[in-house]
C-alpha positions in Angstrom: 0.0 0.0 0.0 1.2 3.5 -0.8 1.6 6.0 1.9 -0.9 8.9 2.2 0.3 12.0 0.3 0.2 15.3 2.2 -0.6 18.2 0.0 -0.1 21.9 0.6 -1.2 25.2 -0.9 1.0 28.3 -0.5 -0.7 31.6 -1.1 0.9 34.8 -2.1 -0.9 37.6 -0.2 -1.1 40.8 -2.3 -3.4 40.4 -5.2 -4.4 36.9 -4.0 -5.8 37.0 -0.5 -6.4 40.8 -0.6 -7.4 42.9 -3.6 -4.6 45.3 -2.8 -3.8 46.8 -6.2 -5.3 50.3 -5.6 -4.0 50.5 -2.0 -0.5 49.7 -3.0 -0.6 52.1 -6.0 -2.0 54.9 -3.8 0.7 54.3 -1.1 3.4 54.4 -3.7 2.1 57.8 -5.0 2.2 59.2 -1.5 5.9 58.2 -1.0 6.9 59.3 -4.5 5.4 62.7 -4.0 7.2 63.1 -0.7 10.6 62.5 -2.3 9.7 64.5 -5.5 9.7 61.6 -8.0 7.1 60.0 -10.2 5.7 56.5 -10.0 3.6 55.4 -13.0 1.1 52.6 -13.2 3.4 51.0 -15.8 6.2 50.9 -13.3 3.8 49.6 -10.7 2.7 46.7 -12.9 6.2 45.8 -13.9 7.4 45.5 -10.3 4.5 43.2 -9.0 5.8 40.6 -6.6 9.0 42.3 -5.6 9.9 43.8 -2.2 9.3 47.5 -1.8 13.0 48.0 -0.9 14.1 46.4 -4.1 11.7 48.6 -6.1 12.9 51.8 -4.4 16.5 50.8 -5.0 16.0 50.0 -8.6 13.8 53.0 -9.5 15.1 55.8 -7.3 18.1 54.6 -5.3 20.9 55.1 -7.8 19.5 58.3 -9.3 19.2 60.0 -5.9 22.3 58.3 -4.5 20.2 56.9 -1.6 21.8 55.2 1.3 20.6 51.8 2.5 19.2 53.6 5.6 17.2 56.0 3.4 15.9 53.2 1.3 14.8 51.3 4.4 13.1 54.5 5.8 11.1 55.0 2.6 10.2 51.3 2.5 8.8 51.5 6.1 6.9 54.7 5.2 5.4 53.2 2.1 4.2 50.0 3.8 2.8 51.9 6.8 0.8 54.1 4.4 -0.5 50.9 2.7 -1.6 49.4 6.0 -3.4 52.6 6.9 -5.3 52.5 3.6 -6.5 48.9 3.8 -7.2 49.1 7.5 -9.7 51.8 6.8 -11.6 49.8 4.2 -10.3 46.3 3.8 -10.5 45.2 0.1 -11.6 41.6 0.3 -10.6 39.4 -2.6 -13.7 37.6 -3.9 -13.5 33.9 -3.2 -10.4 34.0 -0.9 -12.2 33.0 2.3 -14.2 30.3 0.6 -11.1 28.7 -1.0 -9.1 28.8 2.3 -11.9 27.1 4.1 -12.5 24.5 1.4 -8.8 23.6 1.3 -8.5 23.5 5.1 -11.6 21.3 5.4 -10.2 18.9 2.7 -7.0 18.4 4.6 -4.6 20.6 2.7 -1.8 22.2 4.7 -1.8 26.0 4.1 0.9 28.6 4.2 1.5 32.1 3.0 4.6 33.1 1.0 4.9 36.9 0.6 7.5 39.5 -0.2 5.7 41.9 2.1 6.6 42.7 5.7 5.1 40.7 8.6 2.7 43.5 9.6 1.1 43.5 6.2 0.6 39.8 6.1 -0.7 39.7 9.7 -3.2 42.5 9.0 -4.6 40.6 6.0 -4.9 37.3 7.8 -6.5 39.0 10.8 -8.9 40.9 8.5 -9.9 37.6 6.8 -10.3 36.0 10.3 -8.7 32.8 9.1 -5.2 33.0 10.6 -5.6 29.8 12.5 -6.1 27.8 9.3 -2.5 28.6 8.2 0.3 26.4 9.5 3.2 28.5 8.2 3.9 32.1 7.3 6.9 33.4 5.3 7.4 37.1 4.8 9.9 39.5 3.4 12.0 39.4 6.6 12.5 35.7 6.3 14.2 35.7 2.9 17.3 37.3 1.4 16.3 36.9 -2.2 13.0 38.1 -3.7 10.8 36.5 -6.3 11.4 35.1 -9.0 13.9 33.4 -6.7 12.1 30.4 -5.2 13.4 30.9 -1.7 10.1 32.2 -0.2 8.2 29.1 -1.4 11.0 26.7 -0.5 11.0 28.0 3.0 7.2 27.7 3.3 7.3 24.1 2.2 10.1 23.4 4.6 8.1 24.9 7.5 5.1 22.8 6.5 7.1 19.6 6.1 5.7 19.0 2.7 7.9 18.1 -0.3 7.9 20.8 -3.1 6.3 18.5 -5.7 3.3 18.2 -3.4 2.8 21.9 -3.1 0.7 24.3 -5.1 1.3 28.0 -5.2 -1.4 30.6 -6.0 0.2 33.7 -7.4 -0.9 36.8 -9.4 2.5 38.0 -10.6 4.8 36.5 -13.3 7.7 36.8 -10.9 5.8 34.7 -8.4 4.8 32.1 -11.0 8.4 31.8 -12.0 9.4 31.4 -8.4 6.9 28.5 -8.0 8.1 26.8 -11.1 11.7 27.1 -10.0 10.8 25.6 -6.7 9.3 22.5 -8.5 5.8 23.3 -7.3 2.4 23.5 -9.1 2.1 27.1 -10.2 -1.4 28.5 -10.3 -1.7 31.9 -11.9 -4.6 34.1 -10.8 -5.5 37.0 -13.1 -6.1 39.5 -10.3 -6.9 43.2 -10.5 -4.4 44.8 -13.0 -3.5 41.4 -14.4 -4.2 39.8 -17.8 -4.3 36.1 -17.8 -1.9 36.1 -20.8 0.8 37.5 -18.5 0.6 34.3 -16.5 1.3 32.0 -19.4 4.2 30.3 -17.5 1.7 29.0 -14.9 0.7 25.3 -15.2 -2.8 26.3 -14.3 -4.4 29.8 -14.8 -7.7 31.1 -13.6 -9.7 34.4 -13.8 -11.1 34.0 -10.3 -10.4 32.1 -7.1 -13.9 30.7 -7.4 -12.6 28.5 -10.3 -10.4 26.7 -7.8 -11.4 23.8 -5.7 -9.5 21.2 -3.6 -10.4 18.6 -6.3 -9.1 20.6 -9.2 -5.8 21.4 -7.4 -5.4 17.8 -6.2 -5.9 16.6 -9.8 -2.7 18.5 -10.8 -0.6 17.1 -8.0 1.2 13.7 -7.8 -0.7 10.7 -6.4 0.7 8.1 -4.0 
């Protein structure tokens, strides 16, 4: 008899568990205005899935000759503004709670794998009121390499005690899909706000809404015992 296979689903947070597109864009605008630079929606879309500090360093750091301390200060300021915006009016992602509950009830182990700071992730899980259903949480402070590097998802699988090939990752950004693929996991691309499904063509499974996903559909794409 074969052993029972344990499966896991690792969720990105921004654009997956929370419809954070507008809140992040608004918070970037606030910080950009404070330092006298521009931040376009095209730049915003191109940097999905990366840490704020990496984005600041890439877009403004060299031009303004910013120190690491100044980059960290702007990073903290941007994320604090984001939390203020979503705390005032939390933007629930349609189908997120239902999918979390269905997977948990079906025996999947659940984790989050996010490039964001712990305070952002905790705010989202608390706002969804489903934190207890997640067995592991990996955030930007736990990793040294951002997506598309697979480190964030590898660490989540390690904390869950589930082999990579038995893990599925739900992501809305091409960098996150690439990270899941590099980790040897089932990549599920979700065309969230601001995303076209064609951008997620590297995903092994792509959906327009979280309501299209069920434990049975995900299980069908994972290895059997």
